[in-house]
N, C-alpha and C positions, 0 to 999 in steps of 0.2 A: 303395503308398508313402506315400499320404497317411495311411492309418491309422498307419503305423509312425511318423510324425512328430508324429500326434496321441498315440500313447502315449507318445511321449518326452518331450511337453512337459506331458502333463496327467497324470501319473501321481502317486500319493500321495507324501508329504511324505519317504518312503524314498528319496530318489534317490542315484543311481548317484556316484560322486566324477567322473565324465567328464562328468556333467549339469550336478554344480554347478560344476567347473570352466569349463564354457562360459559359464553363466549369469554368474559372477564376471568372467572375460573381457570379457562384454559390457558390464557395467555398470561397469568400471574404464574402457573405451573411452568410453564415455559421459560419465563424470566429467572424462576428458581433454580431450574435445571441447567440454565447457560451461565448463572452467577456464580452457583457453590462452589465449582472447581477453582474459583479465583478465589474466593472465600478460602479456601482450604490451602492455598499457598500462602495467602495473607498468614494464617494460622501458623504453619510449618515456619515462617520468617521470622515470626514473634516467639517461637519454643528456644528454651534454654538447650545449650550445648548438647547435656546427657538426656535429654527426652525429644529427640528427633524423631525417635522411632514410637513415641507414642501413639496408641490406636484410639485415643480420646477423639471424640467428633465435635468437641468444643472452637468455636473459631475463633475466641479470645482464650488462649491456654493458661492454665495456671502458673502463677510466678512469670508471666508474660516477659520479655524484654527485648530491647533494640539493640543486643550487642551485636547480632548479625548485619544489621543496616552500618552499625559503625565501623565494623571490620571491612565490609565490602567498599565505604567512602574512603578510609583513611589508611587501609592497610592493604588493598587490592588496588588494582591501576584502572580503576571504575571509570574516573571521569576521562582519562586515556582513551578506553575505549569506545565511551560516548563520544567524544571529540573525533576521532576518526570515522567514526560509522557519520555522524553529523557531515562531515567535510564529503565523504563519498557519496551519501544519499542525496545532500541539496544539489551537490554538482550534476548528479545523472539526472534530476529530474530536470533542473533547469535547462540542460543542453538537452533533453529528451522533448520536452514542452517546446523548445525554440525548433528544432529541427522538423518535429514532428508537425506542428502549426502550419509551417512553409509548406512543408511537402504535401500534406493533406490539402492546401489550397490549390497547389498545382493540378493534383488528382482531379479535384472536384470542379475546378473551374476552365480547365483548358483541355482539346483534345489534341494528343502528340503521339507519334509513332512510339508503339513498347507501351502506352497506358495501360491498357487491359492487362497483357502478361505481366507488367510490373506489380500490378495489385493482386494478381493470383500470384506471383513469386513471395510478395509480401506475406501474404497469407499462409502461404505454404510454409514459411518458415517457423510460424508459429505450432506446426505439427512436427517438430523434429523434439525429441527428447532434450531436455535441457543437461542429462548427462553426456550426451554424444557430442556436444559442443565443446565440454572442458578440455579435452585434449587437443584439438586444433586452437583454442583461444590460448592454452598454456604456450604451445609451440609459438606461436605468435608473439605473445608478449614476452617470453624468454629472447627470441630473435630480435627485437625491438628494444631490449632492457626495459622493460615494464614492470618486472617481475619485484614485488616489495615497493611499489609507486602507487600514491593516488589515482595518479591517471591511468595505469593499466588496468585497475578495478574499473574505474569509471566507463571506459571505452568498453570492456566486458559486458557491465550492465546495460550499457545503451544500446549495444547488438542486439540483445534479445526485448529489450521494451520498445524500441522505437518502431518496429513496424506494426506492432497491435495499436499504438496512439496513433499513428496514421489512420489506419481503420476506423477508429473511434472519431478523429477530429474529420474525416472526408465524409461520412455518414451525418455527420451534425452538419457541415458546410452545405451538404448539397439541401437541406431544409430551409436554407438562406435563400430568398429570392436573390436572382441575379439582377433583378430592375433597382435594389437599391442602391448597386454599386455604379450602375448605368446613369442612376440620377444623378449621384455626386459626378461622376465625370462629365455630365452634361454642365454641371457651377464649377469646373475647372478644376477637380480634385484627380491627382492623377491614379492611376491603378494600383500602386503601392499604398499611396495616402488611403484610398479608400479601404483597402486592406485592415489598414492598422486604426482608422477611424471608425469604421463600420461593423466589418466582420470580426475583430477581436473584441471588442465590447459585448457582442451579441453573443458571443461562444463560450463567455466568462464561465458558465456551467462545465461545460465540455472541457475546457483548458483545466479547471479545478480537477476534475475526474480524472483525465490523463496525469496531471502532478500526482496525485495519491497514488495511480497505478503504478508510476515509475518509483515513486517515494517508498512503496510498500515493496516491490520487486527487489530493491537494493537493500532497504532494511533489514528484511527478516532472510537474508541468503545466507548462507554457511558452505556450500560445496564449493563455488566458485573463490571465495574468500580463504578456503582452507588450502587451494594448490596455489593460491597468487601470492598470499603473504605467510612468509616462513619467520620474522623478525617479530618477537613480542612488541615491541614498539609501534606497530602497525596494525596491530590487532584490533577489530572491530568487536563488537559487543557479542556477537555470536560464538565467535573463536575465542572472546574475554571468558564467557560462560562456560565453554566447553573445557577452558584450562581447569576449572574448578574441579573438573572430573579426574580422580587417580585412579590408577589401575587397581588399587586395594581399598581406596577410601574417597566419598565423594561428601563435600562440604554441602550437603543440602540446605542448611540454613541461610549460609552466604548465597547458595545458587536462587533460592526462593525469594531473599531480599532483593537481589540484583535486579530479578524477573521483574517485580513490582517496579523498581526503578525504573527500569528501563520501559518499562508501559507508560509512564507519564509524558514522554515527548510525543508518541503515537496518540495518544488521548487528547493532547492538547491541541495537535495538528488537526485532528478529527471535528472536536469542538467548535475551532476556529472556522475552518472551512465546511460548517455543515450548513451554512444558508445558501451556499452556491450548490451543494450535492441537492440540497432539497429542491431549489429551482433547476436544477440539472433534469430532474425527475417531471417536473410540471412544465417545461416549456423546450418541446420538441420539435417548435416551427414556429416559423414567423410569418403572419399573413400578410401578402402583398397587395 
């Protein structure tokens, strides 16, 4: 019985129509399970204010309205939350990529005292729970007068994202033959110029992955932003949505509508960078 099942699932690509049907049905079921919660959020965001607790399973509710979206856009500080989040997130991502790509190149190409312990130390920092870093980061930010500032939150996010980014890029640089740079330097190109003209273009998929990792780390954070930002004018979108939750009442319609609107920038970024992500999965090395 086990051999029959194994032969059924691990045959060559000349699969039978029945097997392909089973695989497609499983994939469709998985997609439905993944998409249905998002559809329920859309349904709640379209409900009138007096029907938020309805048990109806309809995706488009009866008497659907856009009042929740209008409230979020025109009556809440939604665009301020989005602006603050974009400034902090994009700045963190750019700084993280710049520092990680240069540091990873040094770890990949040069042997220097402390290289091995340095890599181990960077990896060890990823094993520290994020909650344990909140108090020391807050104390440092308070002493440096970085509370309620963009710079304070950008520095805090960079501390946690750069070490892992260095490891990702270092592993990718290791797959690029050093002979490419040596050939360029024979033609009169400097080491730094070879890095920018040869290594970085070949590393575009890895740089895209690192950028997205830094972006999502900063974009989705709540705890660190909660202790670093006290002024409402500095709220990111995570703090803005949390402000919709009251002690006795939660604006679920506005909460759901804001969640849908917040997802648009992230989806746009992933669609724009999909070609680099796909190439990052297929280009793991360069033949010399």
